[in-house]
PAMARBA-81565 format. One line per 4 residues: number of its first residue (from 1); their letters; for each residue x, y, z of N, C-alpha, C. Coordinates in steps of 0.2 Angstrom, whole numbers, plus 5000, padded with zeros to 4 digits. Example, Ala and Ser with C-alpha at 12.3 -4.5 7.8 and 13.67 -1.06 7.14 Angstrom:
residues 2
1	as	5066 4972 5039 5062 4978 5039 5066 4984 5039 ~ 5064 4989 5035 5068 4995 5036 5064 5000 5039
***
This chain:
residues 427
1	xxxx	5262 4930 4903 5258 4926 4899 5257 4919 4902 ~ 5262 4916 4905 5262 4909 4908 5257 4910 4914 ~ 5257 4915 4918 5253 4916 4923 5246 4916 4921 ~ 5244 4919 4916 5237 4920 4913 5235 4913 4911
5	xxxx	5239 4909 4907 5237 4903 4905 5236 4898 4911 ~ 5240 4899 4916 5239 4895 4922 5232 4896 4926 ~ 5231 4903 4926 5224 4905 4929 5218 4902 4925 ~ 5219 4903 4919 5213 4900 4914 5212 4893 4915
9	xxxx	5218 4889 4915 5218 4882 4916 5215 4880 4923 ~ 5216 4883 4928 5214 4881 4934 5206 4883 4935 ~ 5204 4888 4932 5197 4890 4932 5193 4885 4928 ~ 5195 4883 4922 5192 4879 4917 5191 4872 4920
13	xxxx	5196 4870 4924 5196 4863 4927 5192 4863 4933 ~ 5193 4869 4937 5189 4869 4944 5186 4876 4945 ~ 5180 4878 4943 5178 4884 4943 5176 4887 4950 ~ 5177 4882 4955 5176 4884 4962 5182 4886 4966
17	xxxx	5188 4885 4963 5194 4887 4966 5195 4894 4967 ~ 5199 4896 4972 5201 4903 4974 5208 4904 4971 ~ 5209 4909 4967 5215 4910 4964 5219 4915 4967 ~ 5225 4914 4969 5229 4919 4972 5234 4922 4967
21	xxxx	5235 4928 4966 5240 4931 4962 5247 4930 4966 ~ 5253 4931 4963 5259 4931 4966 5259 4936 4972 ~ 5263 4934 4977 5263 4938 4983 5264 4946 4982 ~ 5268 4947 4977 5270 4954 4976 5264 4958 4974
25	xxxx	5259 4955 4971 5252 4958 4970 5248 4959 4975 ~ 5248 4955 4981 5244 4955 4987 5237 4956 4984 ~ 5235 4951 4980 5228 4951 4977 5226 4944 4976 ~ 5219 4943 4977 5216 4937 4977 5210 4937 4972
29	xxxx	5209 4933 4967 5203 4933 4963 5199 4928 4966 ~ 5193 4930 4968 5188 4925 4971 5182 4924 4966 ~ 5182 4918 4964 5176 4917 4959 5169 4917 4962 ~ 5169 4916 4969 5162 4916 4972 5162 4923 4975
33	xxxx	5157 4924 4980 5156 4930 4983 5161 4931 4989 ~ 5162 4938 4990 5166 4939 4997 5161 4942 5001 ~ 5161 4939 5007 5156 4941 5013 5160 4945 5018 ~ 5158 4951 5019 5162 4955 5024 5158 4955 5031
37	xxxx	5161 4951 5036 5158 4950 5042 5156 4943 5044 ~ 5159 4941 5050 5158 4934 5052 5154 4933 5058 ~ 5149 4938 5058 5144 4937 5064 5138 4932 5061 ~ 5133 4932 5065 5128 4927 5063 5125 4928 5056
41	xxxx	5124 4934 5054 5122 4936 5047 5127 4933 5042 ~ 5133 4935 5043 5138 4932 5038 5139 4925 5038 ~ 5138 4921 5043 5138 4914 5044 5132 4911 5040 ~ 5126 4914 5041 5120 4912 5038 5121 4912 5030
45	xxxx	5124 4918 5028 5124 4919 5021 5129 4914 5018 ~ 5135 4913 5021 5140 4908 5019 5137 4901 5019 ~ 5133 4899 5024 5130 4892 5024 5125 4891 5019 ~ 5121 4896 5018 5116 4895 5012 5119 4895 5005
49	xxxx	5125 4899 5004 5128 4898 4998 5131 4892 4997 ~ 5135 4889 5002 5138 4882 5002 5132 4877 5000 ~ 5126 4878 5003 5121 4873 5002 5119 4873 4995 ~ 5120 4879 4992 5118 4879 4984 5124 4878 4980
53	xxxx	5130 4876 4983 5136 4874 4979 5140 4880 4977 ~ 5139 4885 4981 5143 4891 4979 5148 4893 4985 ~ 5155 4893 4983 5160 4894 4989 5160 4902 4990 ~ 5163 4904 4995 5163 4911 4997 5169 4912 5001
57	xxxx	5172 4918 5002 5177 4920 5006 5174 4925 5011 ~ 5175 4923 5018 5172 4928 5023 5178 4931 5026 ~ 5177 4938 5026 5182 4942 5029 5180 4945 5036 ~ 5184 4944 5041 5182 4946 5048 5188 4950 5051
61	xxxx	5186 4956 5053 5191 4961 5056 5194 4958 5063 ~ 5190 4954 5067 5192 4952 5073 5195 4945 5072 ~ 5197 4942 5078 5200 4936 5078 5196 4930 5079 ~ 5189 4931 5079 5184 4925 5080 5178 4927 5076
65	xxxx	5174 4922 5076 5167 4923 5073 5163 4926 5079 ~ 5157 4929 5077 5153 4933 5081 5156 4937 5086 ~ 5161 4941 5084 5165 4945 5089 5161 4949 5094 ~ 5155 4952 5091 5151 4956 5096 5149 4952 5102
69	xxxx	5147 4946 5100 5144 4941 5106 5150 4939 5110 ~ 5156 4937 5107 5161 4934 5111 5165 4940 5115 ~ 5166 4946 5112 5171 4950 5115 5167 4957 5118 ~ 5161 4958 5116 5158 4964 5118 5151 4964 5121
73	xxxx	5150 4958 5124 5144 4958 5128 5145 4956 5135 ~ 5140 4957 5140 5141 4956 5147 5139 4949 5148 ~ 5142 4946 5154 5142 4939 5155 5135 4936 5156 ~ 5130 4940 5159 5123 4938 5161 5119 4938 5155
77	xxxx	5121 4940 5149 5117 4940 5143 5114 4934 5141 ~ 5107 4934 5139 5104 4928 5136 5100 4931 5130 ~ 5099 4927 5126 5094 4929 5120 5088 4932 5123 ~ 5086 4937 5120 5080 4941 5122 5074 4937 5119
81	xxxx	5075 4934 5114 5069 4930 5111 5070 4923 5111 ~ 5065 4919 5111 5065 4911 5112 5070 4909 5106 ~ 5073 4903 5107 5078 4901 5103 5075 4899 5096 ~ 5069 4897 5095 5066 4895 5089 5066 4902 5084
85	xxxx	5066 4908 5087 5066 4914 5083 5073 4916 5081 ~ 5078 4913 5084 5085 4915 5083 5089 4910 5079 ~ 5086 4905 5077 5090 4900 5073 5092 4902 5066 ~ 5098 4900 5064 5101 4902 5058 5098 4896 5053
89	xxxx	5098 4898 5046 5095 4893 5042 5099 4886 5042 ~ 5095 4881 5041 5098 4874 5040 5100 4871 5046 ~ 5100 4874 5052 5102 4871 5058 5098 4873 5064 ~ 5095 4869 5068 5091 4871 5074 5096 4871 5080
93	xxxx	5094 4874 5085 5097 4874 5092 5097 4867 5094 ~ 5101 4865 5098 5101 4858 5102 5094 4858 5106 ~ 5091 4853 5106 5085 4852 5110 5086 4853 5118 ~ 5092 4852 5120 5093 4852 5127 5094 4860 5129
97	xxxx	5095 4864 5125 5096 4871 5126 5089 4874 5129 ~ 5090 4879 5134 5084 4882 5137 5080 4886 5131 ~ 5074 4888 5133 5071 4892 5128 5074 4899 5127 ~ 5078 4902 5132 5082 4908 5131 5089 4906 5132
101	xxxx	5093 4904 5127 5100 4902 5128 5104 4907 5131 ~ 5109 4905 5135 5114 4910 5137 5119 4912 5132 ~ 5122 4917 5134 5128 4920 5129 5132 4914 5127 ~ 5135 4910 5131 5140 4905 5130 5136 4900 5125
105	xxxx	5130 4898 5127 5127 4893 5123 5126 4895 5116 ~ 5124 4902 5115 5123 4905 5108 5130 4904 5104 ~ 5135 4906 5108 5142 4906 5104 5143 4899 5102 ~ 5142 4894 5107 5143 4887 5105 5139 4885 5099
109	xxxx	5133 4887 5099 5129 4886 5093 5132 4888 5087 ~ 5134 4895 5087 5137 4898 5081 5144 4894 5079 ~ 5148 4892 5084 5154 4889 5082 5153 4882 5079 ~ 5148 4878 5081 5146 4872 5079 5143 4873 5071
113	xxxx	5139 4878 5071 5136 4880 5064 5142 4881 5059 ~ 5147 4885 5061 5153 4886 5056 5156 4880 5055 ~ 5157 4875 5059 5161 4869 5058 5157 4865 5053 ~ 5150 4864 5055 5146 4860 5051 5146 4862 5043
117	xxxx	5146 4869 5042 5146 4871 5035 5153 4873 5032 ~ 5158 4871 5036 5165 4872 5034 5166 4879 5032 ~ 5164 4884 5037 5165 4891 5036 5171 4893 5039 ~ 5176 4895 5036 5183 4896 5039 5185 4904 5037
121	xxxx	5182 4908 5040 5184 4915 5039 5191 4917 5039 ~ 5193 4922 5035 5200 4925 5035 5199 4930 5041 ~ 5202 4929 5046 5202 4933 5052 5207 4939 5052 ~ 5206 4944 5056 5210 4950 5057 5211 4953 5050
125	xxxx	5206 4954 5046 5206 4957 5040 5201 4963 5040 ~ 5203 4969 5041 5198 4975 5042 5197 4978 5035 ~ 5191 4977 5033 5190 4980 5026 5190 4988 5026 ~ 5194 4991 5022 5195 4998 5022 5191 5001 5016
129	xxxx	5190 4997 5011 5187 5000 5005 5184 4994 5001 ~ 5178 4995 4998 5175 4991 4993 5172 4995 4988 ~ 5174 4994 4982 5172 4998 4976 5171 4994 4970 ~ 5166 4995 4966 5164 4992 4960 5168 4995 4955
133	xxxx	5172 4990 4951 5176 4992 4946 5173 4991 4939 ~ 5170 4996 4936 5166 4995 4930 5170 4993 4924 ~ 5177 4994 4924 5181 4992 4919 5182 4985 4918 ~ 5181 4981 4924 5182 4974 4923 5175 4970 4926
137	xxxx	5170 4974 4928 5164 4971 4930 5165 4967 4937 ~ 5169 4969 4941 5171 4966 4947 5171 4971 4953 ~ 5170 4968 4959 5171 4972 4965 5179 4971 4968 ~ 5181 4977 4970 5188 4976 4973 5187 4978 4980
141	xxxx	5189 4973 4984 5188 4974 4992 5195 4974 4995 ~ 5197 4980 4998 5204 4981 5000 5204 4980 5008 ~ 5208 4976 5011 5208 4975 5018 5215 4976 5021 ~ 5215 4977 5027 5222 4978 5031 5222 4973 5036
145	xxxx	5228 4969 5037 5228 4965 5042 5231 4968 5049 ~ 5232 4964 5054 5234 4967 5060 5241 4970 5060 ~ 5245 4968 5056 5252 4970 5055 5253 4976 5050 ~ 5247 4978 5047 5247 4983 5042 5248 4980 5035
149	xxxx	5248 4974 5034 5248 4971 5028 5242 4972 5024 ~ 5242 4974 5017 5237 4975 5013 5235 4970 5009 ~ 5229 4969 5007 5226 4963 5003 5220 4966 4999 ~ 5220 4964 4993 5214 4966 4989 5211 4959 4986
153	xxxx	5204 4959 4988 5200 4953 4985 5196 4956 4979 ~ 5196 4952 4974 5192 4954 4968 5187 4949 4967 ~ 5181 4951 4966 5175 4946 4966 5169 4949 4962 ~ 5165 4944 4960 5159 4946 4956 5154 4948 4960
157	xxxx	5153 4946 4966 5148 4947 4971 5151 4949 4978 ~ 5147 4954 4981 5149 4957 4987 5143 4956 4992 ~ 5144 4953 4998 5139 4953 5003 5141 4957 5009 ~ 5137 4962 5010 5139 4966 5016 5135 4963 5022
161	xxxx	5139 4960 5027 5136 4957 5033 5139 4960 5039 ~ 5141 4966 5039 5144 4969 5045 5139 4971 5051 ~ 5133 4971 5049 5127 4972 5054 5126 4979 5056 ~ 5121 4979 5060 5118 4985 5063 5122 4987 5069
165	xxxx	5126 4983 5072 5130 4984 5078 5137 4984 5077 ~ 5140 4987 5072 5147 4987 5070 5151 4991 5075 ~ 5149 4997 5076 5152 5002 5080 5148 5004 5086 ~ 5152 5005 5092 5148 5008 5098 5147 5015 5097
169	xxxx	5141 5017 5099 5139 5024 5099 5140 5027 5106 ~ 5145 5032 5106 5147 5036 5112 5144 5043 5111 ~ 5139 5045 5115 5135 5051 5114 5140 5057 5116 ~ 5138 5063 5113 5142 5069 5116 5138 5072 5122
173	xxxx	5141 5072 5127 5137 5074 5134 5142 5079 5137 ~ 5139 5085 5138 5143 5091 5141 5147 5089 5147 ~ 5153 5089 5147 5157 5088 5153 5160 5081 5154 ~ 5158 5076 5150 5159 5069 5150 5167 5068 5151
177	xxxx	5171 5072 5147 5178 5071 5147 5181 5073 5154 ~ 5177 5077 5158 5180 5080 5164 5179 5075 5170 ~ 5174 5070 5169 5172 5065 5174 5179 5061 5176 ~ 5180 5061 5183 5186 5057 5185 5185 5050 5187
181	xxxx	5179 5048 5187 5177 5041 5188 5178 5037 5182 ~ 5176 5031 5182 5176 5026 5176 5171 5027 5172 ~ 5172 5028 5165 5167 5028 5160 5168 5023 5155 ~ 5163 5019 5154 5163 5013 5150 5157 5013 5145
185	xxxx	5158 5010 5139 5152 5008 5135 5150 5001 5137 ~ 5144 4999 5136 5142 4992 5138 5146 4987 5134 ~ 5149 4989 5128 5153 4984 5124 5159 4982 5128 ~ 5161 4986 5134 5167 4985 5138 5165 4982 5145
189	xxxx	5158 4982 5146 5156 4980 5153 5155 4972 5153 ~ 5157 4969 5158 5156 4962 5158 5152 4959 5164 ~ 5153 4962 5170 5150 4960 5176 5149 4966 5181 ~ 5144 4966 5185 5143 4971 5191 5148 4969 5197
193	xxxx	5151 4964 5196 5156 4962 5202 5161 4967 5204 ~ 5163 4971 5199 5168 4976 5200 5165 4982 5203 ~ 5159 4983 5203 5155 4989 5206 5152 4988 5212 ~ 5154 4983 5216 5150 4982 5223 5151 4988 5227
197	xxxx	5145 4990 5229 5145 4996 5234 5146 5003 5231 ~ 5146 5003 5224 5148 5009 5220 5141 5012 5218 ~ 5141 5019 5217 5135 5022 5213 5137 5022 5206 ~ 5133 5019 5202 5134 5019 5195 5128 5022 5191
201	xxxx	5130 5026 5186 5125 5029 5182 5125 5026 5175 ~ 5119 5023 5173 5118 5020 5167 5114 5024 5162 ~ 5117 5026 5157 5114 5030 5152 5111 5026 5146 ~ 5105 5026 5146 5101 5023 5140 5097 5017 5143
205	xxxx	5090 5017 5141 5085 5013 5145 5083 5008 5140 ~ 5087 5005 5135 5085 5000 5131 5086 4993 5135 ~ 5086 4988 5131 5086 4981 5134 5093 4981 5138 ~ 5098 4983 5135 5105 4983 5138 5105 4987 5144
209	xxxx	5103 4993 5144 5103 4997 5150 5099 4994 5156 ~ 5093 4992 5154 5089 4989 5160 5093 4983 5162 ~ 5096 4978 5158 5099 4972 5161 5105 4974 5164 ~ 5109 4979 5162 5115 4981 5166 5113 4983 5173
213	xxxx	5108 4987 5173 5106 4989 5180 5104 4983 5184 ~ 5101 4979 5182 5099 4973 5185 5105 4969 5188 ~ 5110 4968 5183 5116 4965 5185 5120 4968 5191 ~ 5120 4975 5190 5123 4979 5195 5120 4978 5202
217	xxxx	5113 4978 5202 5109 4977 5208 5111 4970 5211 ~ 5111 4965 5207 5113 4958 5209 5120 4958 5212 ~ 5124 4963 5211 5131 4963 5213 5132 4968 5219 ~ 5126 4970 5222 5126 4975 5227 5129 4982 5225
221	xxxx	5128 4984 5219 5130 4991 5217 5124 4995 5218 ~ 5124 5001 5217 5119 5006 5217 5118 5010 5211 ~ 5114 5007 5206 5113 5009 5199 5107 5015 5199 ~ 5109 5020 5195 5103 5024 5193 5103 5024 5185
225	xxxx	5097 5025 5182 5096 5024 5175 5093 5030 5172 ~ 5097 5033 5167 5095 5039 5164 5089 5037 5158 ~ 5083 5040 5159 5078 5039 5154 5076 5045 5151 ~ 5078 5046 5145 5077 5052 5141 5071 5053 5138
229	xxxx	5069 5047 5135 5063 5047 5131 5058 5042 5133 ~ 5052 5042 5131 5047 5037 5132 5049 5030 5130 ~ 5047 5025 5133 5049 5018 5132 5044 5013 5133 ~ 5043 5008 5129 5039 5003 5130 5042 4997 5134
233	xxxx	5040 4996 5140 5042 4990 5144 5037 4984 5143 ~ 5038 4979 5141 5034 4973 5140 5036 4967 5144 ~ 5032 4963 5147 5034 4957 5150 5037 4952 5145 ~ 5042 4949 5146 5045 4944 5142 5041 4938 5140
237	xxxx	5036 4936 5144 5031 4931 5143 5024 4933 5145 ~ 5020 4931 5141 5013 4932 5143 5009 4926 5143 ~ 5006 4924 5149 5002 4918 5149 5006 4912 5147 ~ 5012 4912 5149 5016 4906 5148 5019 4906 5141
241	xxxx	5018 4911 5137 5021 4911 5130 5025 4917 5129 ~ 5030 4917 5125 5034 4922 5124 5030 4928 5121 ~ 5031 4934 5123 5028 4940 5120 5029 4941 5113 ~ 5035 4940 5111 5037 4940 5104 5033 4935 5100
245	xxxx	5033 4929 5102 5030 4923 5098 5022 4924 5098 ~ 5020 4926 5103 5012 4928 5103 5011 4933 5099 ~ 5015 4939 5099 5014 4944 5094 5014 4942 5087 ~ 5019 4938 5085 5019 4935 5078 5013 4931 5076
249	xxxx	5010 4927 5081 5004 4923 5079 4998 4928 5078 ~ 4998 4933 5083 4992 4937 5082 4992 4941 5076 ~ 4998 4943 5074 4998 4947 5068 4996 4944 5061 ~ 4996 4937 5062 4993 4934 5056 4986 4934 5055
253	xxxx	4982 4936 5061 4975 4937 5061 4972 4944 5062 ~ 4976 4948 5065 4973 4954 5067 4978 4960 5065 ~ 4975 4966 5064 4979 4972 5062 4984 4974 5068 ~ 4990 4977 5066 4995 4978 5070 4992 4983 5076
257	xxxx	4988 4987 5075 4986 4992 5080 4982 4988 5086 ~ 4978 4983 5083 4974 4979 5088 4979 4975 5092 ~ 4984 4972 5089 4989 4968 5093 4992 4972 5098 ~ 4994 4978 5096 4997 4983 5100 4993 4984 5106
261	xxxx	4987 4985 5105 4982 4987 5111 4982 4981 5115 ~ 4982 4975 5113 4982 4969 5117 4988 4968 5121 ~ 4994 4970 5118 5000 4970 5122 5000 4975 5127 ~ 4998 4981 5126 4998 4986 5131 4993 4984 5137
265	xxxx	4987 4981 5135 4983 4979 5141 4986 4974 5145 ~ 4989 4969 5142 4992 4963 5146 4998 4966 5150 ~ 5002 4971 5147 5008 4974 5150 5005 4977 5157 ~ 5000 4981 5156 4997 4985 5162 4995 4980 5167
269	xxxx	4992 4974 5165 4989 4969 5170 4995 4966 5173 ~ 5001 4964 5170 5006 4961 5173 5011 4965 5176 ~ 5013 4971 5173 5018 4975 5176 5015 4981 5179 ~ 5009 4983 5178 5007 4989 5181 5008 4995 5177
273	xxxx	5006 5001 5179 5007 5007 5176 5014 5010 5176 ~ 5018 5008 5171 5026 5010 5172 5027 5017 5172 ~ 5022 5022 5170 5023 5029 5171 5024 5031 5178 ~ 5021 5027 5182 5022 5029 5190 5029 5029 5192
277	xxxx	5033 5025 5188 5040 5024 5190 5045 5028 5186 ~ 5042 5032 5182 5047 5036 5178 5048 5034 5171 ~ 5044 5029 5169 5044 5026 5162 5038 5027 5158 ~ 5038 5033 5155 5032 5035 5151 5032 5030 5145
281	xxxx	5026 5029 5143 5025 5025 5136 5024 5030 5130 ~ 5027 5028 5124 5026 5032 5118 5019 5032 5117 ~ 5017 5037 5113 5010 5037 5111 5008 5032 5105 ~ 5014 5029 5102 5013 5024 5097 5014 5017 5100
285	xxxx	5010 5012 5098 5011 5006 5101 5018 5003 5099 ~ 5020 4997 5103 5026 4995 5103 5028 4992 5096 ~ 5023 4988 5093 5025 4985 5086 5025 4990 5081 ~ 5020 4995 5081 5020 5000 5076 5026 5004 5077
289	xxxx	5029 5006 5083 5035 5010 5084 5041 5006 5081 ~ 5041 5000 5082 5047 4996 5080 5047 4996 5072 ~ 5041 4995 5069 5040 4995 5062 5042 5002 5059 ~ 5040 5007 5062 5042 5014 5059 5049 5016 5060
293	xxxx	5052 5015 5066 5058 5018 5068 5064 5012 5070 ~ 5062 5006 5070 5066 5001 5072 5068 5001 5080 ~ 5065 5005 5084 5066 5005 5091 5062 4999 5094 ~ 5066 4995 5097 5064 4989 5100 5061 4990 5107
297	xxxx	5055 4987 5109 5053 4988 5116 5057 4984 5120 ~ 5057 4986 5127 5061 4982 5132 5057 4976 5134 ~ 5060 4970 5134 5057 4964 5137 5060 4963 5144 ~ 5056 4964 5149 5058 4964 5156 5060 4958 5158
301	xxxx	5066 4957 5161 5068 4951 5164 5070 4952 5172 ~ 5067 4957 5175 5068 4958 5182 5069 4965 5184 ~ 5071 4969 5179 5074 4976 5181 5068 4980 5184 ~ 5062 4979 5181 5056 4983 5183 5055 4982 5191
305	xxxx	5055 4976 5193 5054 4975 5200 5059 4979 5204 ~ 5065 4979 5202 5070 4983 5206 5069 4991 5205 ~ 5066 4993 5200 5064 5000 5199 5059 5002 5204 ~ 5054 4997 5204 5048 4998 5209 5050 4998 5216
309	xxxx	5055 4994 5218 5058 4994 5225 5062 4999 5227 ~ 5065 5003 5222 5069 5008 5223 5077 5006 5223 ~ 5078 5000 5221 5085 4998 5220 5088 5001 5214 ~ 5084 5002 5209 5086 5006 5203 5083 5013 5203
313	xxxx	5086 5018 5203 5084 5025 5203 5083 5027 5196 ~ 5077 5030 5194 5076 5033 5187 5078 5041 5187 ~ 5082 5043 5183 5084 5050 5182 5082 5052 5175 ~ 5081 5059 5175 5080 5062 5168 5086 5063 5164
317	xxxx	5086 5067 5159 5091 5068 5155 5097 5072 5158 ~ 5103 5071 5156 5109 5074 5159 5110 5081 5156 ~ 5111 5086 5161 5112 5093 5158 5120 5094 5158 ~ 5123 5092 5163 5131 5093 5163 5134 5088 5168
321	xxxx	5140 5085 5166 5144 5081 5170 5150 5085 5173 ~ 5151 5084 5179 5156 5087 5183 5162 5082 5184 ~ 5166 5085 5189 5172 5081 5190 5170 5074 5194 ~ 5165 5074 5198 5163 5069 5202 5155 5068 5201
325	xxxx	5152 5073 5199 5145 5073 5200 5141 5074 5193 ~ 5135 5073 5193 5131 5074 5187 5125 5078 5189 ~ 5124 5083 5184 5118 5088 5185 5113 5086 5180 ~ 5107 5085 5182 5101 5083 5178 5097 5089 5176
329	xxxx	5093 5088 5171 5089 5094 5168 5084 5096 5173 ~ 5082 5092 5178 5078 5094 5184 5081 5098 5189 ~ 5088 5099 5188 5092 5103 5193 5095 5099 5198 ~ 5093 5093 5199 5096 5088 5204 5103 5087 5202
333	xxxx	5108 5087 5207 5115 5085 5207 5116 5079 5211 ~ 5120 5074 5208 5121 5068 5212 5129 5066 5210 ~ 5132 5063 5215 5139 5060 5214 5138 5053 5212 ~ 5143 5051 5208 5143 5044 5205 5151 5042 5205
337	xxxx	5151 5036 5205 5158 5033 5205 5160 5031 5198 ~ 5155 5029 5194 5156 5027 5187 5150 5028 5183 ~ 5151 5029 5176 5146 5030 5171 5146 5024 5166 ~ 5141 5021 5165 5141 5016 5159 5136 5018 5154
341	xxxx	5139 5018 5148 5135 5021 5142 5131 5015 5139 ~ 5125 5014 5140 5121 5009 5136 5117 5012 5130 ~ 5122 5015 5126 5119 5020 5121 5119 5016 5114 ~ 5120 5010 5114 5119 5006 5108 5125 5006 5103
345	xxxx	5123 5004 5097 5128 5003 5091 5125 5006 5085 ~ 5130 5007 5080 5128 5009 5073 5131 5005 5068 ~ 5129 5006 5062 5132 5003 5056 5138 5007 5054 ~ 5143 5004 5051 5149 5008 5049 5150 5007 5041
349	xxxx	5145 5005 5038 5145 5003 5031 5148 5009 5026 ~ 5145 5015 5028 5147 5021 5023 5154 5023 5024 ~ 5158 5020 5029 5165 5022 5030 5169 5018 5025 ~ 5167 5012 5023 5171 5008 5018 5168 5006 5012
353	xxxx	5161 5006 5011 5158 5004 5005 5157 5010 5001 ~ 5161 5011 4995 5160 5016 4991 5155 5015 4986 ~ 5149 5016 4988 5143 5015 4984 5137 5020 4987 ~ 5134 5024 4983 5130 5029 4985 5122 5028 4984
357	xxxx	5121 5022 4981 5114 5021 4979 5110 5016 4984 ~ 5113 5011 4987 5110 5006 4991 5109 5008 4998 ~ 5115 5011 5001 5115 5013 5008 5115 5020 5009 ~ 5111 5022 5014 5111 5029 5016 5117 5031 5020
361	xxxx	5120 5036 5018 5126 5039 5021 5124 5041 5028 ~ 5118 5043 5030 5116 5046 5036 5116 5041 5042 ~ 5113 5035 5040 5113 5030 5046 5116 5023 5044 ~ 5119 5022 5038 5122 5016 5036 5117 5010 5035
365	xxxx	5111 5011 5034 5106 5006 5032 5104 5006 5025 ~ 5102 5001 5022 5099 5001 5015 5093 5006 5015 ~ 5093 5009 5009 5088 5014 5008 5081 5011 5008 ~ 5081 5005 5005 5074 5002 5004 5073 4998 5010
369	xxxx	5067 4998 5013 5065 4995 5019 5064 4987 5018 ~ 5065 4983 5023 5063 4976 5023 5056 4975 5020 ~ 5055 4970 5015 5059 4965 5013 5063 4966 5007 ~ 5064 4973 5005 5067 4974 4998 5074 4977 4999
373	xxxx	5077 4977 5004 5084 4980 5005 5090 4975 5004 ~ 5088 4969 5002 5094 4964 5002 5098 4964 4996 ~ 5096 4967 4990 5099 4967 4984 5100 4973 4981 ~ 5106 4975 4979 5108 4981 4975 5110 4980 4968
377	xxxx	5114 4984 4965 5116 4983 4958 5123 4980 4958 ~ 5125 4978 4952 5132 4975 4951 5134 4969 4956 ~ 5129 4965 4958 5131 4960 4962 5132 4962 4970 ~ 5129 4967 4972 5130 4969 4979 5124 4967 4983
381	xxxx	5125 4963 4989 5120 4961 4993 5121 4963 5000 ~ 5115 4962 5004 5115 4965 5011 5112 4960 5015 ~ 5115 4958 5021 5111 4953 5025 5113 4956 5033 ~ 5107 4956 5037 5108 4958 5044 5106 4965 5045
385	xxxx	5103 4968 5040 5101 4976 5041 5093 4977 5041 ~ 5090 4972 5043 5082 4972 5043 5079 4975 5049 ~ 5083 4976 5054 5080 4979 5061 5075 4973 5063 ~ 5075 4967 5061 5071 4962 5063 5075 4956 5066
389	xxxx	5081 4957 5068 5085 4952 5071 5087 4946 5067 ~ 5088 4940 5070 5090 4935 5066 5085 4932 5061 ~ 5079 4933 5063 5073 4931 5058 5074 4934 5051 ~ 5075 4941 5051 5076 4945 5045 5082 4943 5042
393	xxxx	5088 4942 5046 5094 4940 5043 5094 4933 5039 ~ 5091 4929 5042 5090 4922 5039 5086 4922 5033 ~ 5081 4926 5033 5077 4927 5027 5081 4929 5021 ~ 5085 4935 5022 5089 4938 5017 5095 4933 5015
397	xxxx	5097 4929 5020 5103 4925 5018 5100 4920 5013 ~ 5094 4917 5014 5092 4912 5009 5090 4916 5002 ~ 5088 4922 5002 5087 4925 4996 5093 4926 4992 ~ 5098 4929 4996 5105 4930 4993 5108 4924 4989
401	xxxx	5108 4918 4993 5111 4912 4991 5107 4910 4984 ~ 5100 4910 4984 5097 4908 4978 5098 4912 4972 ~ 5099 4919 4974 5100 4923 4968 5107 4922 4965 ~ 5112 4922 4969 5119 4921 4967 5120 4914 4964
405	xxxx	5116 4909 4967 5117 4902 4964 5115 4902 4957 ~ 5109 4906 4955 5107 4905 4948 5112 4908 4943 ~ 5115 4913 4945 5121 4916 4941 5127 4912 4941 ~ 5128 4909 4946 5134 4905 4947 5134 4898 4943
409	xxxx	5128 4895 4943 5127 4889 4939 5127 4891 4931 ~ 5124 4897 4930 5124 4898 4923 5131 4899 4920 ~ 5135 4903 4924 5142 4904 4922 5146 4897 4922 ~ 5144 4893 4927 5148 4886 4927 5147 4882 4920
413	xxxx	5141 4884 4917 5140 4880 4911 5143 4884 4905 ~ 5146 4890 4906 5149 4894 4901 5155 4897 4904 ~ 5160 4893 4906 5166 4896 4909 5170 4902 4906 ~ 5169 4902 4900 5172 4908 4896 5170 4915 4899
417	xxxx	5164 4915 4901 5161 4922 4903 5165 4924 4910 ~ 5167 4919 4914 5171 4920 4920 5178 4921 4918 ~ 5181 4917 4914 5188 4917 4912 5190 4924 4910 ~ 5186 4927 4906 5187 4934 4903 5190 4939 4908
421	xxxx	5188 4938 4915 5190 4943 4920 5197 4942 4921 ~ 5200 4936 4920 5207 4935 4921 5211 4939 4917 ~ 5209 4940 4911 5213 4944 4906 5213 4951 4909 ~ 5207 4953 4911 5207 4961 4913 5211 4962 4919
425	xxx	5212 4957 4923 5215 4959 4930 5223 4958 4930 ~ 5225 4956 4924 5233 4955 4923 5236 4962 4923 ~ 5242 4963 4925 5246 4969 4924 5248 4970 4917
***
């Protein structure tokens, strides 16, 4: 009973405090939201909430913020879009940063962002289960630390910010396990310097696959690129303007199909007919395809010139992988020293969020498309799943903060409505 009175007193005196139960309970009552994920989306949500006067607890399974960028990206990576389209809410990039910041510059920006808004995630906390407890009207978020220690965070609001790129996708390819050379996903690839003089097969022709091939070429390796499907390759810049920025401006005045037609005409003029080099274009335009399926067009940063020159060889789908070689569907067989899987990432939300209405169990994305997928029932929110990069994440972070803030301020004026949960959570 004394513990209960102590909790009530603390919350009445300071409703912004985080209350810890005795260690034997391994439980924390969080009066504000719990944010799962300390990537750019989670940081944006935490910063917007703080700006509204709402504290939060950010849980991160890794030992740093933006772990995908810090731990699972290659060295030569730059932002594919200009920096003005990748800013998080409330803070711009430094003026002296280039239009397309490097990986390290982007990480520096995020670390500065976290310091400015005093975001201090609880690191090395892997969320294994989050479930709404109707009996107390709260979310129970169970996490496990690096040493196996378990913790439960209890909160009114839960923000899912683990993102679209939580887990690497490793495709099932016949014979892959038999290959005696090195096999890596791009999440493990850092530089082509380790592949000098080697024949490397890159599987996947998205932005990462193209850029890894270019990096391998620049380090005197011999890359081949598997292209299974049609793909849109666009110049990164058109007439001195970023292709993405130009597209956004044109969409304000013209229908999407007309803008797609313009982009394809300009791409043909600048890049030529990509089908001549084994890169067939989809029948649907790049913007329409992105809107329908989320498939992002490739923004060329130099790989296409290497394909034209023959430094990057284009291969069809794989039929079978042998001990040292790969057989393709056209019957051709080639030896390779290494295979790099540029096969992307996927959401892992269905594995830990025990909720069946907001997220699709099939792909781990909100069932309702942008801009309506940011809010669910019982105080559940989502940021970073718009398939529209940081622009979409920033928009959702602002909406989430404003929505939670209204409820937070209402309860601050009536603390009894929050204190009641302390009674229900006691043993």
